[in-house]
N, C-alpha and C positions, 0 to 999 in steps of 0.2 A: 637621516633621509633614506640611506641605503636600506635599513631595517623596513622602513614604510615600503619602499618599493618591492621588497621581498614579499611583505605581508599582501600587497595588492596582488603580486603575482600568483601567490598561492590562491587567493580567492578566485581569480580570473580563470586559472587552469582547472579548478574544480568546477567552475560553473560552466565553462565551455566544453567540458567533457561529458555535461548531463544530457540525457534522452530529452526531446527527440532530435533536436537541432546539431547536438553534440558529438565529439568523437572521443569513446571511453579510454583510448590509448592515454590521453592526458591525465587520467585518474592516477596512473602508475607515477606521477612525477608531482602531483598537485600539491603534496604535503612536505616535500624536500625544503622548499625556500623558507616555510615555516619552522621546520625543524632546524634549519641552519640559524635562524634569528634566536630561537632559543639556545642552542648551543652556544653561541657567540655571546650572549646575555650571562648564561651560566658560569661561563669560564672567564668572565671580566669581573670587575670590582665596581660597576655601576650601580648606583643608588636605587630604591624603589624596583629593585630585581622583578619581584613578583607581579607587581603592578604593570610593569612593561611587557612582560611575557603574556600577562592575561591581555593587555590593552592591543598589542599586535595580532594576537590570535582572535581576539573579537573582531578586528577589522577584516581579517581574511574571511571569517565566517559569515558576517553580515554580508560581504558581497557575493559569496557563495549563494547565501539564502534568498537574497534579494534578486539576483539575475535569474535563478531557476525558479523561484515561487513568487514572483512578482504579481502574479494573475490574481494571488488571494485578496489583493486589493480592490477587484471589482465586485467582491462581496460587501466588503466594508473597509473603509480606510483602518478603523481602530483595530478589526480582527486581523487584517493583512501585517499590520506594524507589529502587533503583539506577537504573531506566530513567528515572524522574521528575526525581530528583536530578542525574543525570549529562546528560540531555539539556538540562536548563535551565542547566546550567553552561556546556555548549558555545554555547548561543544567547546567554548573557551575555557570553561571551568575544568573539563575533562583534560585539556592541554595544561592546564596550571598543576593540575594532580601530577600529570607526567613530570612536569619541571622539577616538583618538590622531590619525587622519587628519584628522577635522573641526578639530583645533586648528592643523594646518599648512597647509589649503588653504581654499578659498572653499565656498560653499553649495552650488553646482551640483556641482563636483567630490567633495565629501564625500557628498552625496546619492547620485550615481551610485556611488560606491564602496560606500555601504552596502546598496543595492539588488543589485549585482553579488555581493558578499560572501556576503548571506544565499543568494542562488541557488546560489554555490558549496558555501556549506554544506549546503544541501538535496541538492544533487548528491553531496557526499560521502556523505551518509545513504542514499544508493541504492546505494553501491559498496563501501564498506569493511566490514570485519569486524562493527563495532558498528553495523550498518544499522539504523536505527530512521525510516523517513519517514513515519510514521503522521501527524505534525502538519505535513508540507509544506503551506505555504498554499494551493497551488491544489487540496488536497483538500477545503478548506472549502466548496466549492460543491457538492459532490456530492450533497446533498440537494435542490439548486435546480438540477438539470441543465440546464433551459431557459435558463439565464442563460449558460452555456459550451458551446454547441454548437461553437463555434470552436476548441474543444480539439483537433478532428480536424486542424487546423494548428500549434497550438503544445504540445500535451500540457499537463499540469498547471502547467508552468513559466509558461505564459502567464498563468496566475490568480495566482502568485506575483509575477510582474511587474505585473501590474494593482494588486493589493492595495498593493505598495510605491507605485508611481506616484501613487496617490491620496491614500496617508497623507503623503506628503512634500508634495504639493499643498495639502492641509488644513494642515499644519503651517506651511507658508510663509504661506498666507493668514492664520493666527493671529498669527504674529509680525507682519505688515505691519499687520494691523488693530490690533493691541495698541500698535504704535508711533504709527500717524497718525491712527487713529480716523475714516476718511473713509469716507463712504457710498459713494463709487464704487468703493473697494476691496472692501466688502461684495458690491457688486451683482456686479462683475466676476468675483471669485473664486467666488461661488455659482454663477454660470452656468458657469463653466470646470469646477468640481469636479463639478456635476451632469451635464455632458457627458461627463467622464471616467467617471462611473460607469454613466450610463444609455444612452450610446451602443454600448457593447460589448454590453449586455444587448439593446438592440434589433436590432444585427446577428445576435445569436446567434437571437432569435426568427424574424428574417428566413430565417435559414439553416435553422430547424427547418419554417417554413412552406413552403420551397421543396424541401425533402429527401424523395426517394423512396427506400424501401426496395428492397432486392431483391425479385425476383418468384418465386424458385425457393424452394419451401419443403420442409422435412422434418418429420415428427412425431415428438417425443421425450417420453420419460416420464422422471421424476426420482423416484428413491427417498429417503426421510427415515427411517431406522430408528429414530433418536431413541434411541441407547443410551448411557447416561453411561458416560464413559471412565474415571472413578476407581472406580466400583463394579460396573460391569457388564462392560464391553467385553473387558478383559483376564481376564475370569472366564468368558466365554462362548466356546466353540469356533466354529471356522470352519464346521463343519457345521451348528451351530444357526442361524448368521448366514446361510448359504446358503439353509436352509429359510425364515428370516423374509423374506429378500429375494425370495425366490420367490411367497411368499404376498402380499407388497406389490405385486409386478408383475402377478400373475395378472389383477387385475380391470380393469386399463388398457391392457397390452401386446396390439395386434393385428396383422394381417398388414400393416397400414399403416405401423406403428412402426418406425423406422429407427434410433433410438438410445434406449438404456436407461443411466441414470447412477446410480450409487450412491457415496457419499462416501469421503473420504479414510481411510485405514488402516481400512476398515470389516472386512476380513478381517485380524485382528490376531493371530493365533496365533504369526506369525513363521515365514514360509516360507522355506526354504533356497533360494538363488537356483537351485542345479543341480536343485532337485526341483519347480520351479515348474509344469512340464507336467503333473506329476500331482497337483497340489495341490486343495484342497477348492474354492479359489476358481475354478480352470479347470473344475473338474467342474461347479460352479454354472451357468458361463456356458455350457459345452456343453449342459447340460439346456435351458436357456433358448432357446438357438439351434436345438436339435432341434425345439422346439415352434415356433420362428418362425424359419424360415431366412434372411428378409430382415433380421434384428436385428443390430444392433452393440452391444457392451456395453463401457462403461468404468467402471472401478471403482477404488477404492484399496486398497492392500495393504501390510503390513508384511513386510519381506524382510531376509535377512541372508546374507552369504558368509562363512564360516570358512577359514582358510587359515594355512599354517605357512611359506610363502616369505617371506623378509624383503624380497625385491625388489618383492614386490607391496604393501609397506606404503606408504601415502600418509599426508599429513597429516590426513586424515578418517579413519584406520583407529583402531579401538578395541584396545587391548592388554589381554589375558586372563593371558597368563604366558610363560614363556620359549618363544620361537619359535611363539607362538600368538596369533593376531590374528582380529578379524573387522571386515567392513564392514555397517553398517547401513542400509538403504533405506527411505526413505518413497517409495512408488512408485505409479504408475497402471499398470494392465494393461488390455489393450484384445483383445477377441475378436470375430470373426465366421466365417462358413461358408466364407470365400474364402481366408484367409491364416493363417498360423502366430500364436500368441499373441505380443504385443508388450509391451514395457515402456518406462517412462520414469520416471527417478528424480528427484524434488524435488531443485532446484538453488539456490533462494534461502531458506535457511534461518532460522528464528527464533534470535536471539542467546540463549544460556544454555539453549536448550532441544534445538535440534538442532546448534548449532555453539557451540563455545567458542573465543572470539575470541583470537589472539595467545597461545594456550595455552604455548607454550615460555617466553614471559616472566610470564604472570599464575598457571599452574598452581601453579609453587613458591611464591608469594605466598599466593594464595587457596583453594589445593587444589582439589578437583573441585566445582565449584558448578553442575552441570548441574541443571536445575530440571524437575519434574515438572508438566508440563501435561496430564496424561492421555494420555500416550504412552510409548513406550520411552524411557528416559532414556540416550541416547548419542548420540554425535556421528553425524551423517548422512553419508553418501557421496554426493557428487552426480555430474552428467554435465555436460559441456561444452555439447552442442548442444541446442537447442531442438525436441525431438522433436515430429513432428505423427502423428496416426494416420487412415489412410485408411478410409473406410466403403466398403462393397460397392457404393455408387453412385458412385463416385470424388470425393465430397466429402471434405474434410479437417478436422479439428477439432484444437485446442490443449488439451492436458491439463494445465492450469494447477491446481497443488496449493496450497491454502490461502493462505499469506503471499504466495507468488509474484504473486497478483492486485493487490497493492499497488504493484506496479512497472512504470511505463508504458512506458518504452523496452525492458525486459525482455519484456514481453508483444507488442510488435511483432515481436520475433524469430521468435516462432511463426507471425506473419502472413506474414513474409517467406519462410519456409519453406514456405508454401502452405496455411496453415489458412483456411477459408472461414467458421468461426464460432469461438466460443471456449467451452471446458467448464471450469467451476471444480469442483473436488472438495474439501471443507473439512470439518474437525471444530471447530466453534465452542462446544463445551460448556464449556471452561475459561474462556470471558469470563463465565459465569454469565449471569443474565437482566438485562444491564446494556446501556450504550451499544455496547460492544466489539463484539458480534456484529451490531449495527445498523449501525455506522458500517463494518464490514467488507462487509457486503452494500452498502450505499451506494457505496462505493469500486468496486466491480465496474462501476456504470455510467458511470464514467469511462473505464474501459476500452472499454467499448461504443462510446462517442463517439469518443475517440481512433483506435480502429480501423474504426469503422463496422461492427463484426460484432455479431450477436446473442450473448447470453451465456446458456447452461444452466448452473445453479450448483445442485449437490448438497450439502447440508449436514448433517452428523450432529448433532443437538442445535442447530441454528441456524435459519436462514431459507433454505428453498430456493426458488428463483425462475427465471423466465424473464424476461429482460432484452431489449427491442428494440434497433434500430441507433442510437437516438436517445438510449438511457440509461435508458428508462422501465421498470419494472416491470409487466409485463404479467399476471402469475399468479404465486402464492407460496403457500408453506406454512408456517406462522407458528411461532414459536419452541417448542421442548419438545413438538411434535406428531409422532405417529408416521403415516407415511401415503406416498402417492404423487399426483403431479400430472401431468398431460398438457396439451401444447400444440404448436402448429407454430411453427418457428421458420424465419426467411430465413436464406438463406445466399448469400455473394457471394464473388467473387475479387479484388474491387478492392483497392488500397491506398492509403490516405490520404496527405497532405502530411506528417503526423507518422509515420505508419510508415514513410516513406522517408527522412525527414532526422533522425529522433529528437530527442533533447535539444539541438537546435543552440543554443536561447536559453541554457542552462546552459554550453555551450562558449564561446560570445561572452562570457558574464558572467567565465569564467575567465580569459580573456586582459585583459579590462577592469579586474577587480580588481587583478591583477597589476600592471599598467601605471599605475594611479591609486596604488596603494600606493607604488611606486618615485617617481612623479610627487612625492608628498607629502614624500618623503625628501629628494629633490633640492631642493625649493623651500625646505624648512625650513633645509637646510645653508647654501644661498645667502644667504637673510635672516640667518643667523648671521655 
């Protein structure tokens, strides 16, 4: 019963540390009860040792996943349960591997392996088809952005490393004090752990106090139409959407306004790629630009391309019938008076909604399990390059679509291609009025700090916002409100250390985890 209590305690500490309701200081202690369970089991002679380590860790991680991402249930019970249970399973497997290595090596080597392996797990979640990086530990500080201004050097993996180093230090102190009960251990460890927690925070505040935002500014207007995708969006024509957006923009757009942004897939009729130039979306944009020649428009649109040529079929193409396929796009389009309309197709896809992972293996077993999250239920087709859109004043922006904003190194690709600020268009309606859409907004601040770029975020039935280069929300329009907001944003062409070097902490961790794993095997065989 004691181990069960500790397992539940770990899950609760991690859950109640999470944004946007939690206090991230709890992250520094969240894994300690679980580490103690593993240590007790490892140093005892109980049967079914590996099974018990796996079981207790699974309980902790299910609690953490359930409390922080319960809102996935609002999209579909199956999808929510699958994400929570499988992600917890992967986390527990990481902990089981740590247990196996810990039995064969010393404290320092096994701790280094655990930290490295967890970072490798988080990196995997950024890259594979079952990508779900929502609970990567570095995201846990998004509501306390002033604590992690040094993310411009490390990205969120710096936060993950920080959390694990402190947890290991607290666990080591606990074991030493439990064994020796000496006052000097208590004093020395308290000072050490306090420095490990508060010194990075102090450095962050120092960076913040000395940070100077770009001096060049442009005026932007964000539209939030607040259209329910389940009941309104796909029953509303693009013509009516254009009329609504014109109405929302009229009160705020002036000759000074450089950028107007509308949310993801707001034009949802399904425009044929070949007919884009004559679409209602382009007509709406041209009407705006005719009134305001200096304006640049960035908006979301649903598109498709139907074809009969088998050579054009890709792994993301959707089958209709014999010699009949189509590609489905979740796209951003861009218009101004100086260039032809441009398109960017979303490329980081929501698993089970826009992407059927490993479908050659899973589709024969599970059937078609694509989930309806208030959009077109089909595999989306992506593009390889991180497109940027150039405004008619030579500034450029990154057209980041919804889920793409959760990926740190991915977003740096836009900046490397010349983005001077970040634009996020999203549809957060399917989260419901829950922590989901709040966390999604909160994570956008992390991208601002990592790249030191302002963020302009347009959400349909979410929270639209302006975010400055330090990750602070400067102006917002609340959930489920229809309207528009205007603000000036800074633009700059600098590249941070993180933009230049990406997830180098994860790359180092991959090498270290492999080395320590092989080291533990060799050492174990020599002992035997």
